[in-house]
C-alpha positions in Angstrom: -4.7 21.5 5.3 -4.4 18.3 7.3 -4.4 15.1 5.2 -5.2 11.7 6.6 -2.7 8.9 6.3 -3.9 5.7 4.5 -2.1 2.9 6.5 -2.8 -0.5 5.1 -4.4 -1.8 8.3 -6.9 1.1 8.0 -7.7 0.4 4.3 -7.8 -3.4 4.6 -9.1 -4.2 8.1 -10.7 -7.4 6.8 -7.2 -8.7 6.0 -5.6 -7.9 9.3 -4.4 -11.5 9.9 -3.1 -11.8 6.4 -1.4 -8.4 6.6 0.4 -9.4 9.8 1.4 -12.9 8.5 2.7 -11.5 5.2 4.7 -8.7 6.8 6.4 -11.4 9.0 6.8 -14.2 6.5 7.1 -12.6 3.0 10.2 -10.4 2.5 8.9 -8.9 -0.8 5.5 -8.1 0.7 7.1 -6.6 3.8 9.4 -4.4 1.7 6.5 -3.3 -0.5 4.3 -2.6 2.5 7.1 -0.5 4.1 7.6 1.4 0.8 3.9 2.1 0.7 3.8 3.4 4.3 6.8 5.6 3.8 5.4 7.0 0.5 2.0 7.6 2.1 3.5 9.5 5.0 5.7 11.6 2.6 2.6 12.5 0.5 0.8 13.7 3.7 3.9 15.8 4.7 4.0 17.4 1.3 0.2 18.1 1.3 0.5 19.5 4.8 3.3 21.8 3.6 5.9 20.2 6.0 8.1 18.8 3.2 8.9 20.4 -0.1 9.1 18.4 -3.4 12.4 18.0 -5.2 12.1 16.9 -8.8 8.9 14.7 -8.4 5.3 15.8 -8.9 2.7 15.1 -6.2 0.7 13.3 -8.9 3.6 10.9 -9.7 3.9 10.1 -6.0 0.2 9.4 -5.7 0.2 7.2 -8.8 3.1 5.2 -7.3 1.1 4.9 -4.0 -2.0 3.6 -5.9 0.1 1.0 -7.8 1.7 -0.2 -4.6 -1.6 -0.4 -2.8 -3.2 -2.4 -5.8 -0.3 -4.9 -5.7 -0.5 -5.3 -1.9 -4.3 -5.7 -2.1 -3.9 -8.6 -4.6 -1.4 -10.3 -2.4 -3.6 -9.8 0.7 -6.6 -11.3 -1.1 -4.6 -14.3 -2.3 -3.3 -14.9 1.2 -6.8 -14.7 2.6 -8.0 -17.4 0.2 -9.8 -15.0 -2.1 -9.3 -14.5 -5.8 -6.9 -11.6 -6.4 -8.9 -10.4 -9.4 -6.7 -12.1 -12.0 -9.6 -13.6 -13.8 -8.1 -17.1 -13.7 -9.8 -18.4 -10.5 -6.7 -17.2 -8.7 -4.0 -19.2 -10.4 -2.0 -16.0 -10.1 
């Protein structure tokens, strides 16, 4: 069964400029975005039967991917001048 990738640019097209700017200018964001992309591709390979799991469950990988995506989404919203959802009027 083919599984679609979930690249950040596909999931957050409205934040294209912020995504590019943060990838180039924020080392932490760039590292987290790369970690997310690698994890997403790994999940797809596992679900396609191309890669076998070692000692980690698919559910654990997916939960990690969701947590990374949530954090990246908060950073993208802040960088785009929106509230990140903190409830403090985006004081972080």
